[in-house]
N, C-alpha and C positions, 0 to 999 in steps of 0.2 A: 560293380561288384569288386570288392577288395580281393587281392590274390589269395587271402586266407579264408574267404567266405563272406557271409552276409554280416553287416553291422547290426547288432541287436539293439533294442531300445535301451539296454543297460549300458551300452558303450563297449561291450565286450564283443570281440570278433569270433565268430564260430570258426573253428579250425578245420583244415583239410586233414583229417586224422589218419595216422598210420597205426593200425592195430597189429601189435607184434606177437599176438598169441591167439591163433585161430586154428581149430582142429576141423578136419573133415573126416568122414567115416563112410565105408561102403561094406556092408555085411555080406554082399554077394562076392566080394573079392578077398576079404581078409577075415581072419579069426582072431578077434581081440582077446588078449590074455586076461584071465580072471573074469571074463564076461562083463567087463565094465561098460561096453558099448552095446546098447540094446536096439538102437534105431540108426539107420543110415542118415548121414547129415552131409548135404551137398552145398556148393557155393550159392545156389539160388536161394536156399533156406537162410544162409548167413546174410545175404543182401537184404532179404525181407526183415529179419530180426534186427539188423543194425540200421534200418532206415529211419527210425525214430530215436535220435540221440539227444533229444531235448536241446539245450543250449550249447552242448559240448562241441558239436560240429558234424561233419559228414566224412565217413570212411572213404578214402581214395585208394589206399595201399594196405596190403596185409602181409604178414609173415605167417606161413603155414608151420604149425608145430606138430611134430609126429604124434600119432595116436596109437599106432601099433607098437608094442614092445617085443614082438616076435622077430628075432634076428633074421629068419628066413623070409620075412615079409617086408623088411625095411626098404630094400631097393625098389621093390615093386610099388610100395606106397608112394615113395618119392616120384617115381615115374608116372604113376596115376595122377598125382596132383599136378605135376608139370604139364602133362598132356592136356588136362582140362583147361588150363589157362593159355596154352599155345594153339589150341584149335579155334580158328576164327568163327566157326559156326556155333560153338558152345561157350566161348569165352565169357566169363561173368563181367558185371559192370565194374567191379573192383580190380585193381592191378595186383598181381602177385609179385611182390618185391623181393622176397627171399623165402628159403625153405630151411627148416631145421629138421634133421633126420635123426633116427635112432642108430646107435652103434655100440658094440660091446667093448667099451673103453677098458673094462677090467681085464681084457685079454692082452693088454700091453701092445707091443709092436705089431702083433698079428692083426690089430684093428685096422691097419693101413689098407689092407685089401678091401675091407668093408667100406672105408671112406672113399677110396678110389671109385668103387662101383656107385656109391651115392653121388659123387661129383659128376660122373658120366650120365647118370639117370636124371639129374636135376635140370638139365638144360642150362647150366651155368648159374643156377639160382641157389645152390647150397651155400649157406653161410654159417651154419652151426650144427652142433651135435648135442643131443640130450640123452643122458643116462640117469634116470631118476634114482636117488639114493635110498631105495627101499631097504629096510633091514634084512639081513640074511641070517637065518637061524637065531633070531632075536638079538643079533649083534648090530647095533645101530651105527657103529663106527668101523665096520669091516673094511672100508676102502682105505682107511689110514694104515691098515696092517698088510695090505696087498701092494707090494712095490710095483706090480704091473699096472696098477691104476694110474700112477704118476707117469709111467711109460706111455700108456695110452693117451693121456692128456697131452704129452709132448708131441705125439703124432697129430692130434687135433690142431695144436698150435702151429706145427710145421706146415700144415696146409692152409694156414691163415683163417681158421675157423674159430668160432666162439664156442664156449661150453656153457650150456644152460643148466644152472644148478637148482635142483629142487630137493630139499630135505623133506622128511616125513614127520619129524617129531622134535620137540624142544630138547629132547635128550641128545640130539645130534649137534646142537649149536656150538658147544665148546670144541668138539673134535673136528667139526667142519671148518671152523675158523682156523684152528691150529694147522690143519692140513693145507688149506689154501694159502696160509701165511708162510708155511715153512717147507712144504713138500711139493706143491704143484708148480709147474713151470711159470716163471715170472713173465714170460712173453705171451701168456694165455689170457685172453679177455674172458671174464666170468660174468654171466648174467644171473643175478640173484632174482629168481622168479618169485612172484606172489608175495612181495614184501618180506621174503625170507620164510614164508609159510607159517605165520604165528597162529595160535589158537585164539580166535576173537569171540568165542561163544560165551565167555564168562566175564561180563562187564564188571569192573572193579576188582578183579583178581590181580593185586599188585605184584605178587611174586611171579606170576605168569608173564605179566607185561614187562617187568624189570629184566627177566631172563632173556626175553626176546630183544628188548632195547639194548642190552649189553652186546648181543650178537650183531645187531644192525650197526651199532656204533663201531665195533671192531671190524666188521666186513667193509664198512665205508672207508676205513683207514687204508685199505688196500687199493692202490691207484688203478689197478687193472680190473676192478670190480664195478659193475653198474647195476642199477636197480630197475626191475620191471614192476610197474604199478599195476598189479593184476591180482586175480584170485581172491578178491575181498568178500563178495557175497558167499562164496564157497566155503570160506573159513570162518564166517560169522553166523550163518543161518543154521539153526537146528531143524527148521521146517521151512516150507515154502514162504519166501519173502519175510521170514521172521527175524529181521535184524533192523537196527536203526542207524541213522547217520551218527548219532552220539556214541554209539557202540564202537564204530570203526574209525571215527575221525582221529582219535589219539594215535592210532597205528599209522594212518595215512600221513598225518602231519609230522610225526617223528621220523618216519622213513624218508620222506621227501626232504625234510630239513637236514638230515644227516648226509644224504647223498647229493643234495642240491639239484637245481633244475637242469644243469648241463649233463648230469649223469643218471637221469631218471627218464623213463618213457612208459607209454601206456600199453596195456594189454587187456583185451576183452575176455579172454579165456572162453570164447564160444567154441563148442556148444555146451561145455560143462556148466557154464554160468546159468543156462536155462533150466537146470535141474533145481536150482536154489532161488532164482529170482529172474529178472528180465535184463536184457542188455540195456534197455532204456533206463531202468532204475539205477543200475550201476553207473551209467554215464551221468545221471542227474546228481547222484551223491558225490562223485568226483568233481563235477562242476561246482557244487556248493562248497566243498572243502577247499578247492583252489581259490574261490572267492573269499572265504574266511581267512585264508593265508595271505590275502592281498596280492595274489599272484599277478604280475604284470603281463601285458599282452605278449611281450617277447618271451617270457618264461613259459607261458601257455604254449606258444608255438614250438618252443624247444621240446617241452615234455610230450606234446601230442603229435608232433610231426617231425621236426628236424633231427632230433637226437637219434631216433630210430633209423632214419635214412643214413645217417653218418655211421652209426655203430654196425648196422647190417650191410652197409656199403652198397646202396642202390639209389 
């Protein structure tokens, strides 16, 4: 056996995958905002769903991504996840490489107390903070007008943590780029989640694609920004499994080409992906796109394994 997995008949080696975007949920412990979580999702469920990755590889390591956006629950959520993977009797088959927690970055310097508590609760696994940029009072660019947001990001950077960037609308693309190019701390590593979160439900909409492409191009010019190849079925499907490879391939190819294989890495977005498709189909489509891009074995290993371990430092 090769250290990266089994040699397939095609000559491609199945990678030992690092999945950088995995949610867990426990409705007995947490009240998820806006009722977006309707079922508990545990590591054993993830191991089952991710067991059939077609030719892409086998998941060995994961990064937990916060699911609760309730400030009072953030520390307990991190503690819960950390304890599941540190308990020898319940430890899942996959390795927990890193944790990304929720913190109120918009509170400026005051967010430091939240971050210190998260660091303590994580068992040394905390590597990043996510604060989704949902619009506030229909203002999509509120964070650019709140000086405390930059102050909060400076605290994130001070503790050597990443910021996981997730926008909600194409209306945010211009102001988001301007903010991270001109106002955000230069020593902060920014993870652009879900390919920048484009709308992929309208194949052939050139204006929509070009607006996103301009955003991706500009964000890739910022040396401290990296790309998470994730969220594709969720942004393409209008119904269960109702998307095609041809529909999403232009987005995947453009994003990976702009950021390059050394600044891109894989995310499954489990359990959210299971609302729109299967983990298996998402992995099959990514494998096909990488094949069409004539991706070398070294580049596959970088995108699927090594970059994540380097960026999340485990």
